[in-house]
N, C-alpha and C positions, 0 to 999 in steps of 0.2 A: 833647584833653579831651573826654570823652564822658559818657554817662549815669552812668558810674562816679563822676565828680566830684560829681554830684548826690547819689548814694548815700553817698559818703564824707563829704560836708559834713553831711548829716543824721545819719549814724552818729556822727561826731565830736562834734557839738553835743549829741546826746542822751546820750552817755557823760559829757560834762562836766556837763550839767544833773543827771543822775542822781547823779553823784558829789557835786556841790555840795549836793544835797538830802539826802545821807546814805543814799541807797537802796542796798540790796545789789547786788553785781555780778551781772548775768544776761546770758546770750547771747541777744540779741534779733535779730529779722529786719528788714531793710530791703529792700523789694522793690516791684515795680511794683504800683500799685493794681489791684484786681480789676475795677473798672468805671471808665469815664471820669468819671462824676459824683462819684467819691470823690477825684479829683485825679490826680496823677501817681505818687506814691509813698506806701506805707503802712508803718506800723511797729506791731509787736505787743507792745511793752514793757509796756503796761498789764496785759495778761493774765499776764505772767510775774512781775510784782511784786505782783499782787493778794493772793496767799496770804502771802508773807513780811511785807508791811506792813499786811495786813488792811484793804484798801480796795477799792472796786469798780474794775474796769479803766477805766471811763469817767472816774471821779474822778481817778485817777492820770494819765490822758491829759490831762485838763483842766489839771492842775497843770503838767505838762511843757510843754504847748502855751503856756501863759501865760509861762513862763520863756523858751521858745524865741523868742517874739516880741521879747524884749529883746536877743537875741543878734545880733551882726553876721553877715550871711549874704550870699552872692553868688548862689547858684542857686535859692533858695527865696523865693517871693513871698508865700505864704499857708500858715498852719498851721491845720488844723481837727480837730475830734474827732467821730468817728462815735458814735452812741448805743451801739453794741456795745462800744466801748472802743478802737477802732483810732485811731491818730494818722495823719492824712492830710495830705499836703503837695502844694502846687501849685508847679510850677517857675517860676522867673523866665524866661519864654520868651525874652526878648531876650538875656540872658547865655548861656542854654543853647544856643540856635541858633547864636550866633556861635562858641561853643566847638566845637560839633560840626562846623560848616562848615569852620572853619580846620583842624581836626584831620584830617578825612576825606580831605583831598587830600595828606597826607603819605605818603611811600613806605612807611613802616613802620606805617601805621594798622592797628589791630587786634592788634598785637603786645602780648603780655602776659608779663612775666617770672615765670612760674610755676616753670619748670625750673631757672633760675639756672645754666644751662649744664651741668647734671648729665648723665651719660652714660646713654642709654636705648637698648636694642636692640629693634627691631620685626622679628620674623620672620614672614613670610607667604609665600603662594603654595605652595611646598613640594609640588608636584604630582609624582606618580610619572612618571619620564621614559619612558613607554611609549605615550603617546597625546597627542592634541591637548588643549588646554584647552577644557573645556566650560562652559556657562553657569553651572553650579554652582560651578566653580572661580573664576569671575569675581567672585562675591560675596566670597570670601576675599581675592582680590587687591585689590579695590577698598576693602574694609574696612581692610586693612593699609596700603595706600598712602595712603589718606585720613587714617588715624590718625597716620601718620608725618609728613604735612604739617602737621597740626594741632599735634602736639607740637613740631615745629620752630618754628611760629609762637609757641608758648608758651615758647620759649627753652630747649628741651632740646637737647642734643647727640645727634642721632639717628643710629643706625647701622642700616641695613636689610639683612637677611639673607634668603637663599633657600636652603632645605635641599633638596638633590638626593638622593632615595632611589634611588641607582643600584645597590643590591645586594639589593633585595627580590624577593619572589615575582613581582610583576608585570613586572619587568625580565627575570627568568628566563623568563617566558612568551614574550616576543617574541624572546629569544635562541633558544629552542627552535623558534619558528616559522621563523626564518631558517636555523638550523643543521640542524634535523631535520624540519621541517614542510613543506618544499618551497617556501617563499616566497623570491622574489628580493629582495635587499636594496635594489634600485632600484625606487622607486614608479612607478606608471603616469604617463604624461605629464601635466603640469599639476597633479599632486596633491602637496600638501605631505607631507613625510616623516612628520610626527607624525600627520597625518590617516590616512595609509596604515597606520601601525603600530597605531593605536587602532581604526579602523573595520574593518580587514580582518584583520591578523595576530593581534592580541590576542583578538578575539572568536572567530575561527575556532579557535585553539589551545585556548582554554578549553572550547569545545564538544566538542573531540575527545578530551580527557583521559579521559572516561568510556568512549569507544569504543575508544581505543588505549592500553592500559595501559603500553606501552613508553614513550610520551611522558610519562606521569605519573611513571614511574620516573626518567627523565632530568631531571625538574624538580628533584628533590632534589640530584642530582649537579651540575647547573648552578648552583643556588643556593650550594652549598658552594664551587664554583670562583670564583664572583663575589666571595664574601667573602674568600677567600684571596688572589685577585688576581694569581696568578703564571702561570696557564695561558693558552693561546691563546684558549680560550673566554672567559676574563676580559677579555683585551685586546679581543676582538671585542665583548663586552658594553659595554666602555667606549666604543668607537667608535659603537655604535648609540645608546647613551643620550645621548652628546654631540650626535649628529645630531638626536635628538628635542628635546633641551634647546635647541639653537640655534633650532629652529622655534617652540618654546613662548615663548622670549624675544622673538621677533619679534611675537607676539601681545601680549605684555605691553607692549612698547614702543609698539605701536599704541594701546594703552589709556592711554598716557602714564605708564607705571609704570617706575621705575628702582630699582636696588639698589646696595648697596656691595660685597657679597661673596657668592659662591656657596660653600656648604659641602657637600662630597660625603660621603655616608654611608660609602661604601667606605673613604675615608681615615680617618674616625673609627674604624671597625672596626680598620683596620690600624695605627692610631697607638698602640694599647695603652692609650688613655685608660680603656677599660672595665676593664682589669685593676686600675688604680689606684683607680678608683671602687669596684669590687667589694671590694677589701681594706679600703677605708675604711668601707664599709657593714657589712662583717663585724665589724670592730673596734668599731664603734659599736652593734652589736646591732640593726641596722635590718632585717636579713634572716636567715632561718633555714633550716637544712638539715632537710627533713622526713625522718623515719625510718620512717614507716608511712603506710598509706592510699594513695589514688590518686596523691598527689604525692610518694611515697617516692623519695628520691634527688634531689629538686628543691630548688633554692634559691628561697625564696618570701618575699614581703612579706605579713605577716599582715593580714587585713582587720579593720577596727574595727567592721564591721557584721555582724550575724547573717544578713542577707539576701544578702550578697555573698561570693563565694568568695575565698580567698587568691589573690594574683597571682603567677604563676610568672615568675621572672627567668631562671633557667637550668634547662632540662629535665634529666632524669636521664641523657640521652645526652651532656650537656655543651654542647648547642646553646643559645645565648642567644636569648630572645624579642625582639621588636622594641622593647619598652619598655626593654630593657637597652641598646639603642643610643641611645634618647632621653635617658637619664639622663646619660651622659658629655657629650653635646652640650649639655644644660642647664647643667652645671657649667662647660663651656668658655665658654658665652655670658656667664656671670657672672664669669669670671676666677678661679674657685675653684681650678682646677688650672693648672699651667704649660702654656702654649700649645705643642703639639708641631708646629705647622704653620709652613711658610713660605708665601709668597704670590707669585703672578704675575698679571700683567694679563690678564684675559680679553678685554676689549674696551673701547672708549670709547663710551658711550651717546650718544644724539642730543643730549641737553642738555649734553654735555661732561663728564659725570660718569664717572669711571673705575670699571669693574666689575672687581673682583678675584676670584680664586678661591684656595681653599686647595690646597696641594700638600705632599707629604712629601719632594719633591726639594729639595735645598739650593739655593735661588735667592739666598741671602744677603739676602732681603727679609723683614723681620719687621714686621708691622703689628698694630694693636690694634682689634679689632671687638667687644670685650666691653663690658658696661654695668653700671652700678650697679643697674639694673632691667631685666628682660627681659619683653617682651610677646610671647606666642606666639599667633598668630591661627590657630585650628583649630576645626573644626566641633564642635557640642555632643555629637555621638555619642562623642567622645573625652574627655568630661568626667571619667570615672572615672580614666582613665590619667593625665590632666593633674593631677588631685587627688593622685595618688600621687607624681608627680614634684614637685609643689609641696611636699608634706610632707617629702620627702627633702631638698629644697633648704633648707627651713626648719631641718631638723636639721643641715645642713652649715654654714649661716650663722646668725649671731646676729641679723642684720637681717631682720625679717619683711617679707612682701609684696614681695620682690625678684623673685619669679617669678610672672608673672600670665598666666593663661589667658584670652584674649579669645575667648569662644565665640560661635557664631552658628548659626541654624537653616538648613535646606537650601533649595534653590530648585527649584520645580516649574514645569512649563510649562503655560500655559492650554491648554484643548482646541483653541481656534482657532489658537494659535501652533503647537501640535504638528501640527495638520492641515496648516498652511501649509508645514511642514517634512517632510511626507510620513510622519508618525508617526500611526498609527491608535490612538486612545485611547477610542473609544466615547463621545465627548462629555465625558470627564472630564479633569481636570488630571493630569499624568503625573510620577511620581518617576523621576529619571534613574538609570541604572546602566551604568557603563562596561563591566562584565563581560558584560552582556546586549546591549550595543550600543544601549541606549536613552538617548541623550544628544544634545545639539546643540552642535556646535563653536562656540566664541566667534567665530571668524573668519567662519563662515557667517552668524551673527546680525548681525555688524557689516556684512557685505556687503549683506545684505537691507535693513537699516536705512539704509545709505548710499545704496542705489539709490532707495528710496522718497523719501528726503530730497532727493536730487539732482533728481528729477523735479519735486518741489514747489517747491524754491528756483528752479529754472529757469523754472517757470511764473510765479512772482512777480517774478523779476528777469531778464527776457530780455536785458538789456543786459550782464550779467556774462559774462566769458570762461570757457571750459570749465575751465581750470586752477583758477580761483577757485571755480567751482561745485563741483568735486570736493573742494577743501579744506574748504569750508563744509559739504558733505554729510558728510564724515568727522568734522568737529568736532561736528556735531549728533548723528550716529550714536553716537559715543563718549559724548557728554554724556547722551544718552537712556539708554544702557545703564548707565553708571556711576551716574547718579542713581537709576535703578530699583533698583539693588543696595544703595544706601546710605540711602534715605529711610525705610525701615522700622526698627522696633526690632530689635535683633540676635536677640532670642528669639522672633521671629515668622517663620514660613515665608513665603517670597516665592513668589507665583504670577506668573511673568513673562509679560506679554502684549505682543507687539511693536507692535501697533496702538495700544494705550493709551500705551505709553512714548513714542511719537512725537507725541502730541497736543499742540497749541498751547494747549489749555485744560486746566485742572486742575493737579494736583501732579505735573508732569513736568519733565525737564531742558529740553526745547525751549521750554516755556512761560517758563521763567526766562531762557533765552538770548534769546528774542524780546523780553522786556522790555529787556534790554541793547541789542539792535539798535534798538529804538524810541528809547532815550535818545540813542544815537549819531546817529540820523537827525535828531532835534530840533536837536542841536548843529551838525550839518552845515548844516541849513537856515538857522540863525542867522548862519552865516558869520562868527562872532566868538568869541574866547576870553573867557569871563566874568571879570570883575574881582572878586576876593574881598575887597578892602580897602574894603568898604562896610558900611552898616547893613543888617541883615536883619529889622528890626522889622515890616516890612509883610508878611512871610510869616506870616500869622496865620489862614488858613483851617484847618479841621480836617484837610484832606487834606495840607497842607504840614506842619503840626505832627506828624501821625502819621508822615509820611515821615522827618522830621528825627529823631524819637524812635527809629525802628527803625534808622536809620543809626548813631545814637549808641550802639547796643547791641553793636556788633561785638566789641570786646575782651572784654566780659562773656560773650558766646557762646563765644569762643575759650577763655576760662578754664573755663567750665562743661564744655565738650566735652572738654578735656584732662583735667580732674580726674576726670570720670566715664567716660572712655574711650568716649564716645558720639558717633560721627561723625554720627549722625542730627540732632543739634542744629544743626550747620552747614547741613545740607541744609534743615532746617525754616527756618532763618534766611534762606537764599537765597530760598526760596519766599515767605516773609513780605515780604521786601524787594520782590520782584517784584509781589506783590499790592498793597502800598501804593503803589508807583510807578504801576501801571496805574490805580488809583483816582484818583491825582493827575492822570495823563495824560487821563483821561476827563472830569474835572470842572474843571480849572484851565487857563486860557489861558496859554501861555508866550510864543510869538512874537508874539501879538496883544494882549498885556497893555496896560493903560491908559497906561503911561509907560515911557520908556527905563530908568528906575531899577528898575521892577518887572520888566521883561523881563530885565535883568541879574541881579537877585536870584533869579529863578526858573531862569534858566540855570545859576546857581551851584548851585542845589539839584539840577538834573538832572545836572550834572557830578559833584557829590558822590555822588549815587546810583550813577552809572556807575562811578566809581572804587572805591567800596565793594563793589559787586556783583562786579566783576572780581576783586578780592582774595579775596572769600569763595568765589567759584566755583573759584578756583585751589586752595583748600584741598580741594575735592572732586575736583581733577584734571580740571576741565571748562573748556574754552576758551570764550571769549565772542565769537562771530563778529559783525562789525559790520553784516552784511546777512543776512536770512533770507527 
């Protein structure tokens, strides 16, 4: 029982009062009061009824407030009217705090049944298997993984997919590097294979195309062979991409990310799904064969905008563009077409979750990774292509909004971080480019963050053994990176700074983790498990009340985040929890309180905070170390 109960009680009573008074039905808001002096909750119904019943908002609010006072209520102690016309409510602190404290220690606290077990697909990561994951990819991965965790908490049946583009130009580039560019397929000692492919092979080959035309000619040939999949070159390409993928997944697992299924583009191409989709689009009049102009002989999707060109699906030479590969994949994810794939186990991930992969070989294993709704996490530069796919899916299905593009802006590196990583940027933040070799591997960032954290934790905790220090350092490093990628609005560019991300002050992952460690330390020093079957009436300072109120918001935050597909809301909630706890920590005595009863009550509040924060952090994929 949380802040939601207070909102629900107020909403229910106001609806009944409004109905009894014969007022017209309006959709009013019940929300937190804007300022503490207004109480705990405010309602705007007076403004909405003013016009239809021709009375001032404050007059309507007074009438409703007088009626409200006569009603039986559990969680409201006072009802007041602001001169502006808002109805303001003060919570019954005793009933509210008891409800929050008892609820917060439940294992499923924060769970909200928004999804009602409906199937939802979240596709994220989907990095070309020709290089290591860089810091820009991490934003995609963390957004997708966090959103999947939140949707699961909101009672959706979540399926997580990773699309492996193993037949595109960038894969052709590294195949050329190994087959015709003189590179050994064995990396230098102690270098991960994905780092070697991206940092050395890919960058070198793309630079040589302009100087060595024969390599550029082979690019088209290799790309064709990769798509057809029968040649020795195609088999070699499959071996290379799987080696890169294996290393990429190690980085993802290091970040705490897991998946349900790997979908290979090459198999989608060879499955003939595209032929079925193409004929369906032709029959529905969604695409057109151009007979004149620069697109003569091409199958195109007509643009609805005068400023945007038509989008080519199939070139005049019969070659499909890459959007033509995305459309059948989108239909597969929504179960619009019959599934042509079989499935085999790729591996078992660290958390025990089986990772499956698609295959065209008959393994006699058929699974279902489709959803009623699909969320595709891909950066905002692909917005136009995603709009085209969304429109086609809407034409295929009667149900609207089943295909959702969750876009986000890019990640740049601060000048200081770029300098620390030996990138010269003339004092400016830098936009990354894999083709130009201007990017920073996620592994490198985690290693540097981990080393800095290890040194700091060891200085603060000389008694801890090395294995535990390494574990804590990794938890903090991952937490710092994940939090930095999720705390911003998705439509804002992130400028990542390593020093700032590790700070124990301000809006950072380590600041929040440190608040958790503080709470654990208090409970350890008390050397007792707090008893919750007591009265909490004495928890009445503003610091205690504020902390209880923020704890009581957890399920509301989960609901809002899931509804709005906004992972930032949970990040902000974790930060607010930490801020209110630290304020409580600095101003309220716990272990030296005036009575055993007060000590126990405040220990219960610390425990409640600890349990809520660890649950909220888990939605961000961040561990909560007990020492820092």
